[in-house]
C-alpha positions as CSV (number, residue, x, y, z in Angstrom):
1,M,27.1,31.1,-121.2
2,Q,28.4,34.4,-122.5
3,K,27.2,38.0,-122.5
4,T,28.3,41.0,-124.4
5,I,27.5,44.6,-123.4
6,E,27.9,47.4,-125.9
7,G,26.9,50.9,-124.7
8,A,23.2,50.8,-123.8
9,R,22.7,47.4,-125.4
10,L,23.0,44.1,-123.8
11,A,23.4,40.8,-125.7
12,K,23.4,37.5,-123.8
13,I,24.2,34.2,-125.6
14,A,23.4,30.9,-124.0
15,A,26.2,29.0,-125.7
16,M,26.7,25.3,-125.2
17,S,28.2,22.7,-127.4
18,Q,25.0,21.1,-128.6
19,Q,22.3,23.4,-127.2
20,I,20.0,26.0,-128.7
21,E,21.6,29.4,-128.5
22,T,19.5,32.4,-127.6
23,Q,20.7,36.0,-128.2
24,I,18.5,39.0,-127.3
25,D,19.7,42.6,-127.6
26,V,18.2,44.5,-124.7
27,S,17.7,48.2,-124.7
28,L,18.8,49.4,-121.2
29,T,18.3,53.1,-121.5
30,Q,15.9,55.6,-123.1
31,R,13.0,53.2,-122.9
32,D,9.5,54.0,-124.1
33,R,7.5,54.5,-120.9
34,T,4.1,54.6,-122.6
35,T,4.4,51.3,-124.4
36,A,5.9,49.7,-121.3
37,F,2.9,50.8,-119.3
38,F,0.5,49.1,-121.7
39,R,2.8,46.3,-122.7
40,I,0.4,43.4,-121.7
41,I,-2.4,44.9,-123.8
42,L,-0.1,45.7,-126.8
43,A,1.3,42.1,-126.8
44,V,-2.2,40.5,-127.0
45,P,-2.4,40.3,-130.9
46,M,1.0,38.6,-131.2
47,A,0.2,36.3,-128.3
48,I,-3.0,35.2,-130.1
49,F,-1.0,34.7,-133.3
50,V,1.5,32.4,-131.6
51,A,-1.4,30.6,-129.8
52,S,-3.0,29.9,-133.2
53,F,-0.2,27.4,-134.0
54,A,-1.3,25.2,-131.1
55,P,-3.6,22.3,-132.1
56,S,-7.2,22.5,-131.2
57,D,-7.3,18.8,-130.2
58,F,-4.3,17.7,-128.1
59,N,-5.7,14.1,-128.0
60,S,-5.3,13.7,-131.7
61,A,-2.8,11.2,-132.9
62,N,-1.3,13.9,-135.1
63,S,-1.1,16.4,-132.2
64,Y,2.0,18.3,-131.4
65,A,2.8,20.1,-128.1
66,V,2.5,23.9,-127.9
67,G,2.6,24.4,-131.6
68,F,5.8,22.4,-132.2
69,F,5.9,19.2,-134.2
70,V,7.0,16.7,-131.6
71,L,5.3,13.4,-132.4
72,P,6.2,13.3,-136.1
73,V,9.8,14.2,-135.2
74,A,10.0,11.5,-132.5
75,L,8.6,8.9,-134.8
76,A,11.0,9.8,-137.6
77,I,14.0,9.6,-135.3
78,V,12.8,6.3,-133.6
79,V,11.8,4.5,-136.8
80,R,14.1,6.0,-139.5
81,Q,16.7,7.9,-137.6
82,I,15.9,11.0,-139.7
83,Y,15.0,14.5,-138.6
84,P,12.9,15.9,-141.6
85,T,14.3,19.2,-142.7
86,Y,10.9,20.8,-143.1
87,L,9.9,19.9,-139.5
88,L,13.3,21.3,-138.3
89,A,12.8,24.5,-140.1
90,F,9.2,24.9,-138.8
91,N,10.2,24.2,-135.1
92,E,13.2,26.6,-135.3
93,A,11.0,29.4,-136.8
94,L,8.2,28.9,-134.3
95,L,10.6,29.0,-131.3
96,S,12.2,32.1,-132.7
97,L,8.8,33.7,-133.1
98,Q,7.8,32.8,-129.5
99,T,11.1,34.2,-128.2
100,R,10.5,37.5,-130.0
101,V,7.1,37.8,-128.4
102,D,8.5,36.9,-125.0
103,A,11.2,39.5,-125.3
104,Y,8.6,42.2,-126.1
105,L,6.2,41.1,-123.4
106,L,8.9,40.9,-120.8
107,L,10.0,44.5,-121.6
108,L,13.4,43.5,-123.0
109,T,12.8,45.6,-126.1
110,D,10.3,48.3,-127.3
111,E,10.3,47.0,-130.8
112,Y,7.1,45.3,-131.6
113,P,7.7,41.6,-132.4
114,S,8.0,40.9,-136.1
115,I,6.4,37.9,-137.7
116,E,9.7,37.3,-139.6
117,E,13.2,37.2,-138.2
118,N,14.9,40.3,-137.0
119,E,18.2,41.5,-135.5
120,I,16.9,41.9,-132.0
121,V,16.3,38.3,-131.2
122,S,18.3,35.4,-132.5
123,V,17.6,31.7,-131.8
124,T,20.1,29.3,-133.3
125,F,19.6,25.5,-133.4
126,P,22.7,23.2,-133.3
127,A,23.6,21.2,-136.3
128,V,21.3,18.2,-136.2
129,D,22.5,14.8,-137.3
130,A,19.7,12.4,-136.6
131,K,22.0,9.4,-137.0
132,A,24.2,10.7,-134.2
133,L,21.1,11.0,-131.9
134,N,20.1,8.2,-129.7
135,R,17.0,6.8,-131.6
136,W,15.3,5.6,-128.3
137,L,15.7,8.7,-126.2
138,P,12.7,10.5,-127.7
139,L,10.5,7.9,-126.0
140,V,11.7,9.0,-122.5
141,K,13.0,12.6,-122.8
142,W,9.7,14.0,-121.5
143,L,10.3,12.0,-118.3
144,L,14.0,12.8,-118.1
145,A,13.2,16.5,-118.4
146,L,10.9,16.6,-115.4
147,P,13.6,18.1,-113.1
148,L,14.2,20.7,-115.7
149,Y,10.5,21.7,-115.7
150,V,10.5,22.0,-111.9
151,V,13.6,24.2,-111.8
152,G,12.2,26.2,-114.8
153,V,9.0,27.1,-112.9
154,F,11.1,28.7,-110.2
155,Y,13.0,30.6,-112.9
156,I,9.7,31.8,-114.4
157,I,8.7,33.2,-111.0
158,Y,12.2,34.8,-110.7
159,A,11.9,36.4,-114.1
160,A,8.4,37.6,-113.3
161,V,9.7,39.4,-110.2
162,L,12.6,40.9,-112.2
163,T,10.2,42.1,-114.9
164,L,8.0,43.8,-112.4
165,I,11.0,45.6,-111.0
166,A,12.1,46.5,-114.5
167,W,8.6,47.8,-115.3
168,F,8.7,50.2,-112.4
169,S,12.2,51.2,-113.3
170,I,11.2,52.0,-116.9
171,L,8.2,54.0,-115.8
172,F,10.1,56.1,-113.3
173,T,13.6,56.4,-114.8
174,G,13.3,55.2,-118.4
175,N,16.0,52.6,-117.8
176,Y,15.9,48.8,-117.7
177,P,18.3,47.5,-114.9
178,E,21.0,45.4,-116.4
179,R,20.8,42.7,-113.7
180,C,17.1,42.3,-114.3
181,A,17.9,41.9,-118.0
182,E,20.5,39.2,-117.4
183,G,18.0,37.2,-115.3
184,V,15.1,37.5,-117.7
185,V,17.2,36.7,-120.8
186,G,18.8,33.8,-118.9
187,T,15.3,32.4,-118.1
188,I,14.2,32.6,-121.7
189,A,17.5,31.0,-122.9
190,Y,17.0,28.2,-120.2
191,W,13.6,27.3,-121.4
192,N,14.7,27.4,-125.1
193,R,17.4,24.8,-124.2
194,V,14.7,22.7,-122.4
195,V,12.5,22.9,-125.5
196,G,15.4,21.9,-127.7
197,Y,16.1,18.8,-125.6
198,A,12.6,17.6,-124.6
199,L,10.2,18.8,-127.3
200,V,11.9,19.6,-130.6
201,L,14.5,16.9,-129.9
202,V,17.5,18.6,-131.6
203,T,20.0,17.4,-129.0
204,D,20.7,14.5,-126.6
205,E,22.9,16.8,-124.4
206,Y,21.1,17.3,-121.1
207,P,20.7,21.1,-120.5
208,T,22.4,22.7,-117.5
209,F,20.2,23.8,-114.6
210,S,22.0,27.2,-114.4
211,L,20.9,30.3,-116.3
């Protein structure tokens, strides 16, 4: 895990050999107090847009979790040891979109989340070689990831507390505390690694429990 601070910008990269890397440039000073105050309301349209990718029927045989294509990818790896490039591209784009919305909602940036990629948020998938992946692990990764989910819930609570502190700080001082930024960005990066392992199946490397 590596972080780079440049002036009033903070970039944190969750870098691991075969894990999803997440980089978010966080504005630490001269924050927009007005948009920060109404952030939850302002983020609603983008939250609805992201939610529109989720299937209406989770019991369908063609269903995929939280908008990601999970079942088709798992079947392709188990049966053919192939990760279809179009599914990989979609999953990467959707996770990047979700991360941009999270970054805005959690006050890491004042720039409204774009539908297309931008320079504020970067989510990078590892090189995927389906033949190098264990073809049977997709059947049990959801179970193996249970400890990650439990730890991740505590991180979500931690990030929520840090965001509340940062919210008051922005309103009264116009600054986002650097330590709060590190914890919030770390939480987002942690969950992206969990998604990479358990849902979008781009790696067999078990994610670390640390931020």
